[in-house]
Structure formats: C-alpha cells, structure tokens
C-alpha positions in Angstrom: -13.4 26.4 -0.7 -17.2 25.9 0.0 -16.6 22.9 2.3 -13.7 24.4 4.2 -12.5 21.0 5.4 -10.6 20.5 8.7 -8.5 17.9 7.0 -7.7 17.6 3.2 -6.2 14.2 2.1 -4.3 14.3 -1.2 -3.8 10.9 -2.8 -1.5 11.6 -5.7 1.3 14.0 -6.5 -0.8 15.7 -9.3 -2.9 17.2 -6.5 -0.2 18.5 -4.2 -0.5 22.1 -5.6 -4.2 22.0 -5.1 -3.7 20.7 -1.5 -1.2 23.4 -0.7 -3.4 26.1 -2.0 -6.4 24.7 0.0 -4.2 24.7 3.1 -3.1 28.3 2.5 -6.7 29.6 1.8 -8.6 27.6 4.4 -6.1 26.7 7.2 -6.9 23.0 6.9 -4.6 20.3 7.9 -3.0 18.5 4.9 -2.3 14.8 4.7 -0.4 13.3 1.7 -1.4 9.7 1.1 1.6 8.2 -0.8 0.1 5.3 -2.7 3.1 4.9 -5.0 6.7 5.8 -5.2 6.0 8.0 -8.2 9.7 8.8 -8.8 10.5 5.1 -9.3 7.4 4.4 -11.2 8.1 7.1 -13.7 11.8 6.3 -14.0 11.6 2.5 -14.3 8.3 1.7 -16.1 7.4 2.4 -19.8 4.6 4.9 -19.1 6.6 7.8 -20.5 9.1 8.0 -23.3 12.5 6.8 -22.0 14.3 10.1 -22.9 11.7 12.1 -20.8 11.6 9.8 -17.7 14.5 11.4 -15.7 13.2 14.8 -16.2 9.6 14.0 -15.3 10.6 11.9 -12.3 12.9 14.7 -11.1 10.1 17.3 -11.4 7.7 15.1 -9.4 10.3 14.5 -6.7 11.2 18.2 -6.4 7.5 18.9 -6.0 7.2 16.3 -3.2 10.3 17.6 -1.5 9.0 21.2 -1.5 5.5 20.2 -0.4 6.8 18.2 2.6 7.6 21.5 4.4 3.9 22.2 4.6 2.3 18.7 5.0 1.0 17.8 8.4 1.1 14.0 8.0 1.9 11.3 5.5 0.3 7.9 4.9 2.4 5.3 3.2 1.0 2.4 1.3 4.1 0.3 1.8 6.4 0.1 4.7 9.4 0.0 2.3 8.7 3.6 1.2 10.4 4.7 4.4 13.7 3.5 3.1 13.1 4.7 -0.5 12.1 8.3 0.4 14.7 9.9 2.7 12.9 13.3 2.7 9.7 12.1 4.5 8.7 14.2 7.5 8.6 13.0 11.1 4.8 12.3 11.1 4.3 9.2 9.0 1.8 6.3 9.3 2.0 3.0 7.2 -1.3 1.9 5.9 -0.6 -1.2 3.9 -2.8 -2.5 1.0 -4.3 -5.4 2.9 -7.6 -7.1 2.2 -11.0 -6.8 3.8 -11.7 -9.7 6.2 -14.3 -12.1 4.6 -17.7 -12.0 6.5 -19.9 -14.9 7.3 -17.5 -17.3 5.6 -15.9 -20.6 6.6 -12.2 -20.4 7.4 -10.3 -21.9 4.5 -8.5 -25.2 5.3 -4.9 -25.4 6.4 -2.3 -28.0 5.6 -3.2 -28.2 1.9 -1.6 -30.9 -0.2 -1.5 -31.9 -3.9 -0.4 -35.5 -4.2 0.4 -37.2 -7.6 -2.7 -37.5 -9.8 -4.6 -34.6 -8.3 -5.4 -32.0 -10.9 -3.5 -28.7 -10.4 -5.6 -25.6 -11.1 -3.3 -22.6 -11.4 -4.6 -19.0 -11.1 -3.4 -15.6 -12.3 -5.4 -12.6 -11.1 -5.4 -8.8 -11.5 -4.1 -6.5 -14.1 -3.0 -8.4 -17.2 0.1 -7.0 -18.7 3.7 -7.7 -19.3 4.6 -5.6 -16.3 2.6 -7.8 -14.0 4.1 -11.1 -15.3 1.1 -12.6 -17.0 3.2 -13.8 -19.9 5.8 -15.4 -17.5 2.9 -17.3 -15.9 1.7 -18.5 -19.3 5.2 -19.7 -20.4 5.6 -21.4 -17.0 2.2 -23.2 -17.5 3.1 -24.4 -20.9 6.2 -26.2 -19.5 4.5 -27.5 -16.4 1.6 -28.9 -18.5 4.1 -30.7 -20.7 5.4 -32.5 -17.6 2.0 -33.0 -16.0 -1.2 -32.9 -18.1 -3.4 -32.1 -15.2 -2.0 -28.6 -14.9 -4.6 -26.0 -15.9 -4.3 -22.2 -15.7 -7.1 -19.7 -15.3 -6.3 -16.0 -16.0 -8.9 -13.5 -14.7 -8.5 -9.8 -15.0 -8.4 -6.8 -17.3 -5.9 -5.9 -20.0 -5.8 -2.2 -21.0 -3.2 -2.4 -23.8 -4.6 -3.7 -27.2 -1.3 -5.1 -28.4 -0.8 -7.1 -25.3 -4.4 -8.2 -25.3 -4.0 -9.7 -28.8 -0.8 -11.4 -27.6 -2.6 -12.7 -24.5 -5.4 -14.2 -26.5 -3.0 -15.8 -28.9 -0.9 -17.4 -26.1 -4.1 -18.6 -24.3 -5.4 -20.5 -27.3 -4.9 -23.9 -25.8 -7.3 -26.1 -23.9 -5.4 -26.0 -20.6 -5.6 -22.1 -20.3 -8.8 -20.1 -19.7 -9.0 -16.3 -20.0 -11.7 -14.5 -18.2 -12.1 -10.8 -18.7 -9.4 -9.6 -20.9 -11.0 -6.6 -22.6 -13.4 -5.9 -19.8 -13.2 -5.4 -16.0 -14.1 -8.4 -13.9 -16.1 -7.8 -10.7 -14.1 -8.6 -7.5 -16.5 -11.2 -6.2 -15.7 -13.2 -9.4 -12.0 -13.0 -8.6 -12.6 -14.1 -5.0 -14.7 -17.1 -6.3 -11.8 -18.0 -8.6 -9.3 -17.8 -5.7 -11.5 -20.1 -3.7 -11.8 -22.6 -6.6 -8.1 -22.8 -7.4 -5.2 -24.7 -6.1 -2.2 -22.5 -6.7 -2.0 -18.7 -7.2 0.8 -17.5 -9.5 2.7 -14.3 -8.7 5.3 -13.5 -11.4 6.0 -9.8 -11.5 9.2 -9.2 -13.4 11.9 -7.7 -11.0 11.8 -3.9 -11.2 13.1 -1.1 -8.8 9.6 0.4 -8.8 8.1 -2.6 -7.0 11.1 -4.1 -5.1 9.8 -2.9 -1.7 6.1 -3.3 -2.4 3.8 -6.2 -1.5 1.1 -6.9 -4.1 -2.4 -6.8 -2.7 -3.1 -10.2 -4.3 -0.3 -11.7 -2.1 -2.4 -10.7 0.9 -5.5 -12.1 -0.9 -4.0 -15.4 -1.5 -2.7 -15.7 2.0 -6.1 -14.7 3.3 -7.8 -17.5 1.5 -5.0 -20.0 2.2 -4.2 -20.3 -1.5 -0.7 -21.8 -2.0 1.5 -19.6 -4.1 3.9 -20.1 -7.0 6.1 -17.1 -6.3 9.1 -15.6 -8.0 12.3 -15.4 -6.0 11.7 -11.9 -4.4 13.1 -11.5 -0.8 10.4 -9.2 0.5 7.6 -11.4 -0.6 9.4 -14.7 0.3 9.7 -13.5 3.9 6.0 -12.7 4.0 5.1 -16.3 3.0 7.8 -18.3 4.8 6.3 -18.5 8.2 3.2 -20.2 6.8 4.9 -22.5 4.3 2.6 -20.7 1.8 4.8 -20.6 -1.3 7.0 -22.5 -3.8 9.8 -20.1 -4.8 11.3 -20.2 -8.3 13.8 -18.3 -10.4 12.1 -16.7 -13.4 15.5 -16.5 -15.3 16.2 -20.3 -15.0 13.1 -22.0 -13.6 13.6 -25.7 -12.8 10.1 -26.8 -13.7 10.6 -30.4 -12.7 11.7 -29.3 -9.2 8.7 -26.8 -9.0 6.3 -29.6 -9.8 8.0 -31.9 -7.3 7.7 -29.2 -4.5 4.0 -28.6 -5.3 3.3 -32.3 -5.1 5.3 -33.0 -1.9 5.0 -29.8 0.2 2.3 -29.2 2.9 1.1 -25.7 2.6 -0.2 -23.4 5.3 1.0 -25.3 8.4 -0.1 -22.2 10.4 -2.7 -19.5 9.9 -1.4 -16.3 8.2 -1.5 -13.1 10.4 -1.4 -9.4 9.7 -3.1 -9.6 6.3 -6.4 -7.9 6.9 -7.3 -4.3 6.5 -9.0 -3.9 9.9 -5.5 -3.9 11.5 -4.6 -0.8 9.3 -8.1 0.8 9.7 -7.6 0.9 13.5 -4.7 3.4 13.0 -6.8 6.0 11.1 -8.9 7.6 13.8 -6.0 8.2 16.3 -4.0 9.7 13.4 -6.8 12.0 12.3 -7.4 13.1 16.0 -3.6 13.7 16.4 -3.4 15.8 13.2 -6.4 17.9 14.2 -4.9 18.6 17.6 -1.4 19.3 16.5 -0.1 22.5 15.0 2.3 22.0 12.0 5.9 22.3 13.0 
C-alpha cells in the first residue's frame, strides 16, 4: 500500500488474493507468474494426504479461474502449460526455466566420445528425492558398474526428507558412488564444477502427470555444458535432445543396461551446438511485456 506499485507480479497461487486486493486498492496492473501447474502438483504428488488432494487441488484451481478475470497478464514457466490450463487469458508470455549463459568461459567441446576403457563418470544433480529419480539413478549405476567397473556416480544436491536421506546414505555406501551435500544445500558453482568434470548426466524423473509437459532446468544446464545425458524415455525431453545427439534414451521399467552401455561407448554426442537454452532469450521478452501491460487497459 505504501509503495503503490504500477505492476504487481504474483508468483504463487497463495498470493492471488493479496494481488487482487492490491489491484483493487491501488489500481496497479496484476501479473500472475505461473511457475507450476499447482492443480497437477497437488493431485499427483505426495505433498498432501491422498484423501485431501482432490479437494485442495479443486480449491486452488477455482481460485485461479476466478482470478483470471482480473489478471492483466500471465507468465508461464513451461510452454506445455498452455495445453494443460484451458482457462488461461488472451495475454500470456512463456518464460522458460533456462540457464544463465556462462561468462568468460571456454565453449565446451563438441563431438564427445567414450571409447572402451575410458572411465565413465556419471552425475546426478539437484533435489535428492524419490520424486526426482535419485534412487533410479543409483539402481542403474549398480547394474552398469557390474558390467563395467569404470562406471562411477557422483550425486550432488540436497535431500530434505530425513527418511529418504537415510536410505540415500545407505545405498551410496559403495566405493563407486560419491554423495556430496545430502543434508545441506550445495552452492550452485560447485554443481557447475561437477557438471564440467563429469562425462554423463543422469535424468531419471519417474513419469508423473505433474511434470509430463515440463522441462527440468538441469536438462538445459547439461545441454549448455555439452554434457551427454542418460535420459528416461520421455517424449518432450527426447525431442529437446535429439537434434544434438545429446542423450542415450532408456526405459526405466525395463532398462537394457548392456545396450545402454554399448550406446554410450559407441555414440558421438553433440554433433551440433544446442540452441535456445539460455535465459537471455527469455529475458529479452520481459521489457516489451511490461511496457505493453502498463499501456494497456484490462479487458
């Protein structure tokens, strides 16, 4: 109320009521930055008790539908949200979760290869939880290591669930898996250094309707640093990697580990430079949108 903003950007459904009140009392323009499909997140993830999920998800979706009548513009963190949210208004801009372009740094090499005998350093980064596929990555590593003793996995990130942290520590208690972080946050420069020092990034999110049209930020990060990817069979992500020969695709339900290892050893990765992965392409959209919202009366 003291600031009386020209534009108020709300970044979560919990603040929609606050945003609507601010718009009513100050006359500001209201932008809803949709960073998640909250309806799907609530319905298909274990954050809330299963019996309550449909009710909570419906309340959140009703709140969003009502608020859309008064919102001047929407930002979407994923292009796929256009298809998932049929109630979105006319004024929508997609701002994807891409990465910041590295400064003063040599371009990573293209045409990466891993012939027989070369050690394979696998990497899993980010949030460490069953919902992000870390235990799938560990299980896969155990089988790959049994076939090729040079396979090594580094896991770097933070695990917020004590029970899963204990399980993580137990399953990492072998000499070919290193756990960095675990019970504490890891600075992002350390994660970038691990990406640069590794051979294969592992992305193993279990299939879930809450993420089926989302692209993980670490997929952009691996592409940006030309890190080959061991990737679950997910059409949206596969299409993102295919033009650059960036990934080996596998089925989490029935992984053919011998074939996975053969592909890693014989494939040439990054035959061309990945495009459209840096945040500056999204940032360029911001100022024109802000100017448009300021100069436009809400319809």
